[in-house]
C-alpha positions, 0 to 999 in steps of 0.5 A: 500500500505504501508503494501505491501511495508513493507512486500515486503521490507523483501523479501516476495512476496505479492500475491494480490488476487482480486474477481470481480463481486460483486453486488457493482462492476461497470466498475469503479471497474475494472479500480480502481483494475487495477490502484491499482495493478500498484500503489501497486507494488504487485509482484504477482496478482490473479484475479477471478470472484465471483463464487456461488459454489453449496451448498453455501450461495451465491448460495442459495441467487442468486438462490432465486433471480432467477439470476443463469444462470443454476441450475447446472454448476460444469463445470463452477466453474472455477473462470473465468466463469460468472455463474449468472446475475450480478447486474450492468452488462449484462453477456457479459459486465462482461465477457468483462470487466474481460477479458480486465482486465486479458489481461492488468494485465497479459500482458507480459510487466506488468508481467515483470514489477512486476517481475523486481520491486520485483527483485530490492527489493530483490537486495536492501535487499541483498546489504543492508544486506551485508553492 
């Protein structure tokens, strides 16, 4: 968080990118991610789902474990679609947890708060530079 604050204090927007759906992820991971996004004052946020693109090592690993929902699914390689059986969730649970997180993080009020906070940082920086 200190690094985010320092970088943004120079007027540089930090885009926090989060990938969810790893075998180590639980429902608490989604709660902690949302809380971190709020607490860190990130100016931009990108949330995606783990996606085993065909031809990658992750794809081969999940295929060998019979966890792929379909053998070929290029149309689902959107970073927002579940394409495999998660370890700690049913497919619908992962989809629902992801949708809830997206709804909360990208709500109009939260998006406006991130924008407003970064504008305040820029204004403080501009004011300090003029002194």
